[in-house]
C-alpha positions as CSV (number, residue, x, y, z in Angstrom):
1,M,8.6,18.7,2.6
2,A,5.9,17.4,0.2
3,Q,8.4,17.3,-2.7
4,N,11.0,15.5,-0.5
5,I,8.3,12.9,0.4
6,R,7.7,12.2,-3.3
7,L,11.4,11.9,-4.1
8,I,12.0,9.5,-1.2
9,G,9.0,7.4,-2.4
10,R,10.3,7.2,-6.0
11,S,13.7,5.9,-4.9
12,A,12.4,2.7,-3.3
13,T,13.5,-0.5,-5.0
14,P,11.8,-3.8,-4.2
15,R,13.5,-7.1,-3.7
16,K,12.0,-10.5,-4.4
17,A,9.5,-11.2,-1.7
18,D,6.8,-13.7,-0.7
19,T,4.0,-11.2,-1.3
20,A,3.1,-7.7,-2.4
21,I,0.8,-5.7,-0.2
22,I,-1.2,-3.2,-2.4
23,L,-2.6,-0.5,-0.1
24,G,-6.1,0.6,-0.9
25,A,-7.4,4.0,-2.0
26,Y,-10.9,5.3,-2.9
27,T,-13.1,3.3,-5.3
28,K,-16.5,4.1,-6.8
29,G,-18.2,0.8,-6.9
30,F,-15.8,-1.6,-8.6
31,Q,-14.1,1.3,-10.4
32,P,-10.7,2.1,-8.7
33,S,-9.6,5.8,-8.5
34,I,-6.7,6.9,-10.7
35,P,-4.2,6.6,-7.9
36,L,-5.4,3.1,-7.0
37,L,-5.2,2.1,-10.7
38,A,-1.5,3.1,-10.6
39,R,-1.0,1.0,-7.5
40,L,-2.7,-2.0,-9.1
41,R,-0.7,-1.7,-12.3
42,A,2.5,-1.6,-10.2
43,G,1.4,-4.7,-8.4
44,I,0.7,-6.5,-11.6
45,Q,4.1,-5.6,-12.8
46,L,5.8,-7.1,-9.8
47,Y,3.6,-10.3,-10.2
48,R,4.4,-10.6,-13.9
49,E,8.1,-10.1,-13.3
50,G,8.2,-12.8,-10.7
51,V,9.2,-10.4,-7.9
52,V,6.2,-11.7,-5.9
53,R,4.0,-14.7,-6.1
54,Y,1.1,-13.6,-3.9
55,I,-0.7,-10.3,-3.7
56,I,-2.4,-9.0,-0.6
57,V,-5.0,-6.4,-1.4
58,S,-5.7,-4.3,1.6
59,G,-8.6,-1.9,2.1
60,G,-12.0,-1.9,3.8
61,K,-15.2,-0.1,2.8
62,G,-15.0,3.7,3.2
63,E,-17.9,6.0,4.2
64,N,-19.0,6.7,0.6
65,E,-18.0,3.3,-0.9
66,T,-20.4,0.6,-1.9
67,V,-17.9,-2.3,-2.0
68,T,-14.6,-2.9,-0.1
69,E,-11.5,-1.5,-1.7
70,S,-10.0,-5.0,-1.5
71,S,-12.9,-6.5,-3.6
72,S,-12.5,-3.8,-6.2
73,M,-8.8,-4.4,-6.3
74,K,-9.1,-8.2,-6.6
75,R,-11.6,-7.8,-9.4
76,F,-9.3,-5.5,-11.3
77,L,-6.3,-7.9,-10.8
78,V,-8.2,-10.9,-12.0
79,L,-9.6,-9.1,-15.1
80,N,-5.9,-8.2,-15.8
81,G,-4.6,-11.7,-15.7
82,V,-3.6,-12.4,-12.1
83,D,-4.6,-15.8,-11.0
84,P,-7.2,-15.4,-8.1
85,A,-5.5,-18.2,-6.2
86,W,-2.6,-15.9,-5.6
87,I,-4.7,-13.0,-4.3
88,V,-5.5,-12.6,-0.6
89,E,-8.1,-10.0,0.5
90,E,-7.7,-7.9,3.7
91,Q,-11.0,-6.1,3.8
92,F,-11.2,-4.5,7.3
93,S,-8.7,-1.6,7.3
94,S,-9.6,2.1,7.1
95,D,-6.1,3.7,7.2
96,T,-2.5,3.1,6.6
97,W,-1.8,1.8,10.1
98,E,-4.7,-0.7,9.9
99,N,-3.7,-1.7,6.3
100,L,-0.3,-2.8,7.5
101,L,-1.4,-4.2,10.9
102,N,-4.1,-6.4,9.3
103,S,-1.8,-7.4,6.4
104,Q,0.8,-8.4,8.9
105,E,-1.8,-10.8,10.4
106,V,-2.5,-12.2,6.9
107,M,1.2,-12.7,6.4
108,K,1.4,-14.7,9.6
109,R,-1.5,-16.8,8.6
110,Y,0.0,-17.6,5.2
111,R,3.6,-17.9,6.7
112,F,4.9,-15.1,4.5
113,N,8.2,-13.7,5.7
114,N,8.6,-10.6,3.7
115,A,6.6,-8.2,1.5
116,V,6.8,-5.4,-1.1
117,I,4.5,-2.6,-0.1
118,V,2.9,-1.1,-3.2
119,T,1.4,2.4,-2.9
120,S,1.7,5.8,-4.3
121,D,5.1,7.5,-4.4
122,Y,4.0,10.2,-2.0
123,H,2.6,7.6,0.5
124,L,5.4,5.1,0.4
125,P,7.8,6.6,3.0
126,R,5.0,6.7,5.6
127,A,3.8,3.2,4.7
128,I,7.3,1.8,5.1
129,A,7.8,3.6,8.4
130,V,4.6,2.1,9.8
131,A,5.6,-1.4,8.6
132,R,9.0,-1.0,10.2
133,Q,7.4,0.1,13.4
134,L,5.4,-3.1,13.3
135,E,8.7,-5.0,12.7
136,M,7.7,-6.2,9.2
137,D,10.4,-7.2,6.7
138,V,9.4,-5.0,3.8
139,T,10.7,-3.0,0.8
140,G,8.6,-0.7,-1.3
141,F,7.5,-0.1,-4.8
142,A,6.2,3.3,-5.8
143,A,3.2,3.7,-8.1
144,W,3.1,7.1,-9.8
145,S,0.1,9.0,-10.9
146,S,0.0,12.6,-11.8
147,Q,-3.6,13.1,-10.8
148,G,-3.9,15.3,-7.8
149,E,-0.3,14.6,-6.8
150,F,0.2,18.0,-5.0
151,R,-3.0,17.6,-3.0
152,Y,-2.0,14.0,-2.0
153,A,1.5,15.1,-1.1
154,V,0.2,17.8,1.1
155,R,-2.2,15.3,2.7
156,E,0.9,13.1,3.5
157,V,2.6,16.1,5.3
158,I,-0.6,16.4,7.4
159,A,-0.5,12.7,8.2
160,W,3.1,12.9,9.3
161,L,2.2,15.9,11.5
162,A,-0.7,13.9,13.0
163,Y,1.8,11.1,13.9
164,W,3.9,13.7,15.6
165,R,1.0,15.2,17.4
166,N,-0.3,11.8,18.6
167,G,3.0,10.9,20.0
168,Q,3.8,8.3,17.3
169,L,7.4,9.6,16.9
170,S,8.6,6.0,16.9
171,V,7.1,5.8,13.4
172,L,9.3,8.8,12.3
173,R,12.3,7.1,13.8
174,A,11.5,3.9,12.0
175,L,11.8,5.7,8.7
176,R,15.6,6.2,9.4
177,K,16.2,2.5,9.8
């Protein structure tokens, strides 16, 4: 199942959209983790290619983090040539569901109609399923990093099982749409 999740995630193709939503991952101070660096580089690629104009960086402050993931992401994007005027921070989320729910509110505030979700290949199917459950108009763009990929893919299987256990089967059905 873990391998299937990764293959599904790698097949996602983004379409032109109002914004990208880069989902957060662990940071150490302002230093993004390797998986988060891959997500940020993928977001920069979409921005430079004109697929998106705005970038929402989504992620709060985890238990062992000293700054919010979103502030770390914004700093990296600005240092790599993204105009800060086109970056919007969502700094209160702590999991995938909250990332997308809070980003949906940001999209409403800025009148964005659609988005490209940028996350790791193994995480993308679940992120898209959650967004569809929230009735967001999204496509996805997979960021690939070889660091710890098996461990993260197994974590995704556990997250899917948690959705099933918690009665969130509608999220699973949303993946088929």
